[in-house]
mmCIF file as gemmi writes it, N, C-alpha and C atoms, coordinates in Angstrom:
data_model
loop_
_atom_site.group_PDB
_atom_site.id
_atom_site.type_symbol
_atom_site.label_atom_id
_atom_site.label_alt_id
_atom_site.label_comp_id
_atom_site.label_asym_id
_atom_site.label_entity_id
_atom_site.label_seq_id
_atom_site.pdbx_PDB_ins_code
_atom_site.Cartn_x
_atom_site.Cartn_y
_atom_site.Cartn_z
_atom_site.occupancy
_atom_site.B_iso_or_equiv
_atom_site.pdbx_formal_charge
_atom_site.auth_seq_id
_atom_site.auth_asym_id
_atom_site.pdbx_PDB_model_num
ATOM 1 N N . MET Axp A 1 ? -6.913 42.432 14.368 1 0 ? 1 A 1
ATOM 2 C CA . MET Axp A 1 ? -6.443 42.443 13.009 1 0 ? 1 A 1
ATOM 3 C C . MET Axp A 1 ? -6.483 43.884 12.515 1 0 ? 1 A 1
ATOM 4 N N . THR Axp A 2 ? -5.42 44.312 11.914 1 0 ? 2 A 1
ATOM 5 C CA . THR Axp A 2 ? -5.35 45.645 11.332 1 0 ? 2 A 1
ATOM 6 C C . THR Axp A 2 ? -5.245 45.512 9.826 1 0 ? 2 A 1
ATOM 7 N N . ILE Axp A 3 ? -5.998 46.319 9.128 1 0 ? 3 A 1
ATOM 8 C CA . ILE Axp A 3 ? -5.914 46.327 7.669 1 0 ? 3 A 1
ATOM 9 C C . ILE Axp A 3 ? -4.996 47.478 7.292 1 0 ? 3 A 1
ATOM 10 N N . ALA Axp A 4 ? -3.793 47.136 6.879 1 0 ? 4 A 1
ATOM 11 C CA . ALA Axp A 4 ? -2.781 48.138 6.543 1 0 ? 4 A 1
ATOM 12 C C . ALA Axp A 4 ? -2.968 48.599 5.099 1 0 ? 4 A 1
ATOM 13 N N . ARG Axp A 5 ? -2.535 49.804 4.834 1 0 ? 5 A 1
ATOM 14 C CA . ARG Axp A 5 ? -2.548 50.375 3.49 1 0 ? 5 A 1
ATOM 15 C C . ARG Axp A 5 ? -3.942 50.369 2.865 1 0 ? 5 A 1
ATOM 16 N N . SER Axp A 6 ? -4.954 50.63 3.676 1 0 ? 6 A 1
ATOM 17 C CA . SER Axp A 6 ? -6.296 50.689 3.107 1 0 ? 6 A 1
ATOM 18 C C . SER Axp A 6 ? -6.494 52.018 2.394 1 0 ? 6 A 1
ATOM 19 N N . ARG Axp A 7 ? -7.341 51.986 1.391 1 0 ? 7 A 1
ATOM 20 C CA . ARG Axp A 7 ? -7.647 53.186 0.621 1 0 ? 7 A 1
ATOM 21 C C . ARG Axp A 7 ? -8.944 53.79 1.132 1 0 ? 7 A 1
ATOM 22 N N . PRO Axp A 8 ? -9.191 55.065 0.841 1 0 ? 8 A 1
ATOM 23 C CA . PRO Axp A 8 ? -10.42 55.7 1.339 1 0 ? 8 A 1
ATOM 24 C C . PRO Axp A 8 ? -11.697 54.951 0.948 1 0 ? 8 A 1
ATOM 25 N N . GLY Axp A 9 ? -11.745 54.368 -0.225 1 0 ? 9 A 1
ATOM 26 C CA . GLY Axp A 9 ? -12.926 53.638 -0.657 1 0 ? 9 A 1
ATOM 27 C C . GLY Axp A 9 ? -13.123 52.312 0.059 1 0 ? 9 A 1
ATOM 28 N N . ASP Axp A 10 ? -12.097 51.842 0.753 1 0 ? 10 A 1
ATOM 29 C CA . ASP Axp A 10 ? -12.188 50.562 1.447 1 0 ? 10 A 1
ATOM 30 C C . ASP Axp A 10 ? -13.199 50.591 2.597 1 0 ? 10 A 1
ATOM 31 N N . ARG Axp A 11 ? -13.406 51.737 3.219 1 0 ? 11 A 1
ATOM 32 C CA . ARG Axp A 11 ? -14.326 51.809 4.359 1 0 ? 11 A 1
ATOM 33 C C . ARG Axp A 11 ? -15.717 51.334 3.978 1 0 ? 11 A 1
ATOM 34 N N . ALA Axp A 12 ? -16.243 51.865 2.883 1 0 ? 12 A 1
ATOM 35 C CA . ALA Axp A 12 ? -17.589 51.485 2.458 1 0 ? 12 A 1
ATOM 36 C C . ALA Axp A 12 ? -17.647 49.994 2.128 1 0 ? 12 A 1
ATOM 37 N N . ARG Axp A 13 ? -16.622 49.486 1.481 1 0 ? 13 A 1
ATOM 38 C CA . ARG Axp A 13 ? -16.603 48.068 1.113 1 0 ? 13 A 1
ATOM 39 C C . ARG Axp A 13 ? -16.53 47.184 2.35 1 0 ? 13 A 1
ATOM 40 N N . LEU Axp A 14 ? -15.692 47.549 3.315 1 0 ? 14 A 1
ATOM 41 C CA . LEU Axp A 14 ? -15.567 46.762 4.539 1 0 ? 14 A 1
ATOM 42 C C . LEU Axp A 14 ? -16.879 46.757 5.32 1 0 ? 14 A 1
ATOM 43 N N . LYS Axp A 15 ? -17.55 47.893 5.365 1 0 ? 15 A 1
ATOM 44 C CA . LYS Axp A 15 ? -18.843 47.955 6.039 1 0 ? 15 A 1
ATOM 45 C C . LYS Axp A 15 ? -19.868 47.103 5.299 1 0 ? 15 A 1
ATOM 46 N N . ALA Axp A 16 ? -19.83 47.133 3.963 1 0 ? 16 A 1
ATOM 47 C CA . ALA Axp A 16 ? -20.744 46.313 3.17 1 0 ? 16 A 1
ATOM 48 C C . ALA Axp A 16 ? -20.486 44.822 3.38 1 0 ? 16 A 1
ATOM 49 N N . ASP Axp A 17 ? -19.243 44.466 3.664 1 0 ? 17 A 1
ATOM 50 C CA . ASP Axp A 17 ? -18.886 43.064 3.919 1 0 ? 17 A 1
ATOM 51 C C . ASP Axp A 17 ? -19.364 42.593 5.291 1 0 ? 17 A 1
ATOM 52 N N . GLY Axp A 18 ? -19.742 43.532 6.166 1 0 ? 18 A 1
ATOM 53 C CA . GLY Axp A 18 ? -20.255 43.149 7.475 1 0 ? 18 A 1
ATOM 54 C C . GLY Axp A 18 ? -19.42 43.582 8.651 1 0 ? 18 A 1
ATOM 55 N N . LEU Axp A 19 ? -18.297 44.257 8.389 1 0 ? 19 A 1
ATOM 56 C CA . LEU Axp A 19 ? -17.51 44.78 9.504 1 0 ? 19 A 1
ATOM 57 C C . LEU Axp A 19 ? -18.23 45.993 10.088 1 0 ? 19 A 1
ATOM 58 N N . PHE Axp A 20 ? -18.005 46.241 11.351 1 0 ? 20 A 1
ATOM 59 C CA . PHE Axp A 20 ? -18.508 47.466 11.965 1 0 ? 20 A 1
ATOM 60 C C . PHE Axp A 20 ? -17.297 48.239 12.432 1 0 ? 20 A 1
ATOM 61 N N . ALA Axp A 21 ? -17.458 49.505 12.724 1 0 ? 21 A 1
ATOM 62 C CA . ALA Axp A 21 ? -16.291 50.331 13.035 1 0 ? 21 A 1
ATOM 63 C C . ALA Axp A 21 ? -16.555 51.236 14.226 1 0 ? 21 A 1
ATOM 64 N N . GLU Axp A 22 ? -15.47 51.626 14.85 1 0 ? 22 A 1
ATOM 65 C CA . GLU Axp A 22 ? -15.486 52.613 15.92 1 0 ? 22 A 1
ATOM 66 C C . GLU Axp A 22 ? -14.324 53.555 15.682 1 0 ? 22 A 1
ATOM 67 N N . ILE Axp A 23 ? -14.462 54.764 16.166 1 0 ? 23 A 1
ATOM 68 C CA . ILE Axp A 23 ? -13.359 55.72 16.122 1 0 ? 23 A 1
ATOM 69 C C . ILE Axp A 23 ? -12.639 55.611 17.468 1 0 ? 23 A 1
ATOM 70 N N . ILE Axp A 24 ? -11.385 55.22 17.421 1 0 ? 24 A 1
ATOM 71 C CA . ILE Axp A 24 ? -10.581 55.057 18.632 1 0 ? 24 A 1
ATOM 72 C C . ILE Axp A 24 ? -9.319 55.881 18.445 1 0 ? 24 A 1
ATOM 73 N N . GLY Axp A 25 ? -9.079 56.808 19.345 1 0 ? 25 A 1
ATOM 74 C CA . GLY Axp A 25 ? -7.886 57.656 19.218 1 0 ? 25 A 1
ATOM 75 C C . GLY Axp A 25 ? -7.854 58.381 17.9 1 0 ? 25 A 1
ATOM 76 N N . TRP Axp A 26 ? -8.996 58.892 17.446 1 0 ? 26 A 1
ATOM 77 C CA . TRP Axp A 26 ? -9.131 59.657 16.206 1 0 ? 26 A 1
ATOM 78 C C . TRP Axp A 26 ? -8.877 58.832 14.959 1 0 ? 26 A 1
ATOM 79 N N . THR Axp A 27 ? -8.888 57.498 15.094 1 0 ? 27 A 1
ATOM 80 C CA . THR Axp A 27 ? -8.632 56.611 13.958 1 0 ? 27 A 1
ATOM 81 C C . THR Axp A 27 ? -9.823 55.685 13.744 1 0 ? 27 A 1
ATOM 82 N N . TRP Axp A 28 ? -10.252 55.526 12.489 1 0 ? 28 A 1
ATOM 83 C CA . TRP Axp A 28 ? -11.34 54.623 12.141 1 0 ? 28 A 1
ATOM 84 C C . TRP Axp A 28 ? -10.822 53.193 12.227 1 0 ? 28 A 1
ATOM 85 N N . ARG Axp A 29 ? -11.437 52.369 13.078 1 0 ? 29 A 1
ATOM 86 C CA . ARG Axp A 29 ? -10.985 50.991 13.273 1 0 ? 29 A 1
ATOM 87 C C . ARG Axp A 29 ? -12.11 50.015 12.955 1 0 ? 29 A 1
ATOM 88 N N . PRO Axp A 30 ? -11.921 49.171 11.946 1 0 ? 30 A 1
ATOM 89 C CA . PRO Axp A 30 ? -12.951 48.184 11.624 1 0 ? 30 A 1
ATOM 90 C C . PRO Axp A 30 ? -12.808 46.936 12.498 1 0 ? 30 A 1
ATOM 91 N N . PHE Axp A 31 ? -13.942 46.32 12.81 1 0 ? 31 A 1
ATOM 92 C CA . PHE Axp A 31 ? -13.97 45.1 13.614 1 0 ? 31 A 1
ATOM 93 C C . PHE Axp A 31 ? -14.897 44.089 12.948 1 0 ? 31 A 1
ATOM 94 N N . ALA Axp A 32 ? -14.578 42.814 13.122 1 0 ? 32 A 1
ATOM 95 C CA . ALA Axp A 32 ? -15.438 41.739 12.635 1 0 ? 32 A 1
ATOM 96 C C . ALA Axp A 32 ? -16.256 41.213 13.806 1 0 ? 32 A 1
ATOM 97 N N . PRO Axp A 33 ? -17.461 40.726 13.533 1 0 ? 33 A 1
ATOM 98 C CA . PRO Axp A 33 ? -18.255 40.121 14.601 1 0 ? 33 A 1
ATOM 99 C C . PRO Axp A 33 ? -17.544 38.887 15.147 1 0 ? 33 A 1
ATOM 100 N N . VAL Axp A 34 ? -17.749 38.598 16.419 1 0 ? 34 A 1
ATOM 101 C CA . VAL Axp A 34 ? -17.096 37.437 17.033 1 0 ? 34 A 1
ATOM 102 C C . VAL Axp A 34 ? -18.046 36.257 17.182 1 0 ? 34 A 1
ATOM 103 N N . ASP Axp A 35 ? -19.263 36.387 16.67 1 0 ? 35 A 1
ATOM 104 C CA . ASP Axp A 35 ? -20.177 35.251 16.695 1 0 ? 35 A 1
ATOM 105 C C . ASP Axp A 35 ? -19.974 34.411 15.427 1 0 ? 35 A 1
ATOM 106 N N . ALA Axp A 36 ? -20.871 33.495 15.17 1 0 ? 36 A 1
ATOM 107 C CA . ALA Axp A 36 ? -20.731 32.597 14.015 1 0 ? 36 A 1
ATOM 108 C C . ALA Axp A 36 ? -20.683 33.339 12.681 1 0 ? 36 A 1
ATOM 109 N N . SER Axp A 37 ? -21.296 34.522 12.6 1 0 ? 37 A 1
ATOM 110 C CA . SER Axp A 37 ? -21.284 35.269 11.34 1 0 ? 37 A 1
ATOM 111 C C . SER Axp A 37 ? -19.902 35.829 11.003 1 0 ? 37 A 1
ATOM 112 N N . GLY Axp A 38 ? -19.004 35.88 11.972 1 0 ? 38 A 1
ATOM 113 C CA . GLY Axp A 38 ? -17.665 36.415 11.74 1 0 ? 38 A 1
ATOM 114 C C . GLY Axp A 38 ? -16.891 35.667 10.675 1 0 ? 38 A 1
ATOM 115 N N . VAL Axp A 39 ? -17.101 34.36 10.59 1 0 ? 39 A 1
ATOM 116 C CA . VAL Axp A 39 ? -16.41 33.55 9.576 1 0 ? 39 A 1
ATOM 117 C C . VAL Axp A 39 ? -16.839 33.995 8.183 1 0 ? 39 A 1
ATOM 118 N N . ASP Axp A 40 ? -18.142 34.197 7.988 1 0 ? 40 A 1
ATOM 119 C CA . ASP Axp A 40 ? -18.644 34.633 6.688 1 0 ? 40 A 1
ATOM 120 C C . ASP Axp A 40 ? -18.192 36.048 6.35 1 0 ? 40 A 1
ATOM 121 N N . VAL Axp A 41 ? -18.036 36.875 7.36 1 0 ? 41 A 1
ATOM 122 C CA . VAL Axp A 41 ? -17.595 38.26 7.151 1 0 ? 41 A 1
ATOM 123 C C . VAL Axp A 41 ? -16.112 38.289 6.775 1 0 ? 41 A 1
ATOM 124 N N . LEU Axp A 42 ? -15.299 37.52 7.471 1 0 ? 42 A 1
ATOM 125 C CA . LEU Axp A 42 ? -13.851 37.569 7.237 1 0 ? 42 A 1
ATOM 126 C C . LEU Axp A 42 ? -13.421 36.935 5.918 1 0 ? 42 A 1
ATOM 127 N N . GLY Axp A 43 ? -14.187 36.016 5.385 1 0 ? 43 A 1
ATOM 128 C CA . GLY Axp A 43 ? -13.822 35.36 4.125 1 0 ? 43 A 1
ATOM 129 C C . GLY Axp A 43 ? -13.545 36.351 3.008 1 0 ? 43 A 1
ATOM 130 N N . PRO Axp A 44 ? -14.516 37.196 2.653 1 0 ? 44 A 1
ATOM 131 C CA . PRO Axp A 44 ? -14.272 38.165 1.579 1 0 ? 44 A 1
ATOM 132 C C . PRO Axp A 44 ? -13.206 39.203 1.934 1 0 ? 44 A 1
ATOM 133 N N . VAL Axp A 45 ? -13.148 39.57 3.206 1 0 ? 45 A 1
ATOM 134 C CA . VAL Axp A 45 ? -12.155 40.571 3.623 1 0 ? 45 A 1
ATOM 135 C C . VAL Axp A 45 ? -10.747 40.019 3.44 1 0 ? 45 A 1
ATOM 136 N N . LEU Axp A 46 ? -10.527 38.786 3.896 1 0 ? 46 A 1
ATOM 137 C CA . LEU Axp A 46 ? -9.191 38.192 3.772 1 0 ? 46 A 1
ATOM 138 C C . LEU Axp A 46 ? -8.841 37.863 2.322 1 0 ? 46 A 1
ATOM 139 N N . ALA Axp A 47 ? -9.839 37.654 1.485 1 0 ? 47 A 1
ATOM 140 C CA . ALA Axp A 47 ? -9.562 37.423 0.063 1 0 ? 47 A 1
ATOM 141 C C . ALA Axp A 47 ? -8.98 38.677 -0.582 1 0 ? 47 A 1
ATOM 142 N N . ARG Axp A 48 ? -9.459 39.848 -0.177 1 0 ? 48 A 1
ATOM 143 C CA . ARG Axp A 48 ? -8.957 41.111 -0.729 1 0 ? 48 A 1
ATOM 144 C C . ARG Axp A 48 ? -7.744 41.655 0.021 1 0 ? 48 A 1
ATOM 145 N N . HIS Axp A 49 ? -7.634 41.332 1.307 1 0 ? 49 A 1
ATOM 146 C CA . HIS Axp A 49 ? -6.541 41.836 2.146 1 0 ? 49 A 1
ATOM 147 C C . HIS Axp A 49 ? -5.873 40.639 2.828 1 0 ? 49 A 1
ATOM 148 N N . PRO Axp A 50 ? -5.041 39.882 2.089 1 0 ? 50 A 1
ATOM 149 C CA . PRO Axp A 50 ? -4.434 38.687 2.682 1 0 ? 50 A 1
ATOM 150 C C . PRO Axp A 50 ? -3.503 39.036 3.849 1 0 ? 50 A 1
ATOM 151 N N . VAL Axp A 51 ? -3.379 38.097 4.763 1 0 ? 51 A 1
ATOM 152 C CA . VAL Axp A 51 ? -2.496 38.281 5.921 1 0 ? 51 A 1
ATOM 153 C C . VAL Axp A 51 ? -1.063 38.358 5.426 1 0 ? 51 A 1
ATOM 154 N N . GLU Axp A 52 ? -0.363 39.418 5.816 1 0 ? 52 A 1
ATOM 155 C CA . GLU Axp A 52 ? 1.027 39.606 5.416 1 0 ? 52 A 1
ATOM 156 C C . GLU Axp A 52 ? 1.99 39.209 6.524 1 0 ? 52 A 1
ATOM 157 N N . ARG Axp A 53 ? 1.583 39.459 7.746 1 0 ? 53 A 1
ATOM 158 C CA . ARG Axp A 53 ? 2.449 39.08 8.856 1 0 ? 53 A 1
ATOM 159 C C . ARG Axp A 53 ? 1.642 39.025 10.136 1 0 ? 53 A 1
ATOM 160 N N . ILE Axp A 54 ? 2.134 38.265 11.077 1 0 ? 54 A 1
ATOM 161 C CA . ILE Axp A 54 ? 1.559 38.21 12.412 1 0 ? 54 A 1
ATOM 162 C C . ILE Axp A 54 ? 2.683 38.618 13.353 1 0 ? 54 A 1
ATOM 163 N N . PRO Axp A 55 ? 2.572 39.817 13.946 1 0 ? 55 A 1
ATOM 164 C CA . PRO Axp A 55 ? 3.67 40.287 14.793 1 0 ? 55 A 1
ATOM 165 C C . PRO Axp A 55 ? 3.8 39.459 16.072 1 0 ? 55 A 1
ATOM 166 N N . ALA Axp A 56 ? 5.015 39.373 16.558 1 0 ? 56 A 1
ATOM 167 C CA . ALA Axp A 56 ? 5.257 38.677 17.814 1 0 ? 56 A 1
ATOM 168 C C . ALA Axp A 56 ? 4.561 39.421 18.932 1 0 ? 56 A 1
ATOM 169 N N . LYS Axp A 57 ? 4.065 38.682 19.897 1 0 ? 57 A 1
ATOM 170 C CA . LYS Axp A 57 ? 3.392 39.296 21.042 1 0 ? 57 A 1
ATOM 171 C C . LYS Axp A 57 ? 4.421 40.026 21.891 1 0 ? 57 A 1
ATOM 172 N N . ASP Axp A 58 ? 4.051 41.233 22.294 1 0 ? 58 A 1
ATOM 173 C CA . ASP Axp A 58 ? 4.93 42.04 23.13 1 0 ? 58 A 1
ATOM 174 C C . ASP Axp A 58 ? 5.08 41.376 24.508 1 0 ? 58 A 1
ATOM 175 N N . ALA Axp A 59 ? 6.303 41.233 24.967 1 0 ? 59 A 1
ATOM 176 C CA . ALA Axp A 59 ? 6.573 40.583 26.243 1 0 ? 59 A 1
ATOM 177 C C . ALA Axp A 59 ? 5.935 41.334 27.414 1 0 ? 59 A 1
ATOM 178 N N . ALA Axp A 60 ? 5.711 42.633 27.259 1 0 ? 60 A 1
ATOM 179 C CA . ALA Axp A 60 ? 5.125 43.438 28.334 1 0 ? 60 A 1
ATOM 180 C C . ALA Axp A 60 ? 3.616 43.225 28.451 1 0 ? 60 A 1
ATOM 181 N N . SER Axp A 61 ? 2.994 42.608 27.465 1 0 ? 61 A 1
ATOM 182 C CA . SER Axp A 61 ? 1.534 42.428 27.484 1 0 ? 61 A 1
ATOM 183 C C . SER Axp A 61 ? 1.122 41.289 28.362 1 0 ? 61 A 1
């Protein structure tokens, strides 16, 4: 999941919500836990950043 059009202040809020982040290719990338706590973490995140689209899977993948 990618959070598009995030603002600089969103990083602190996303971390406070329970996401963790890594720098990949010089870009800050937030991730949600994949255990049972992930549901509780994603609830507030999706409330503020609703899903806008789900891209089609690339045929080469």
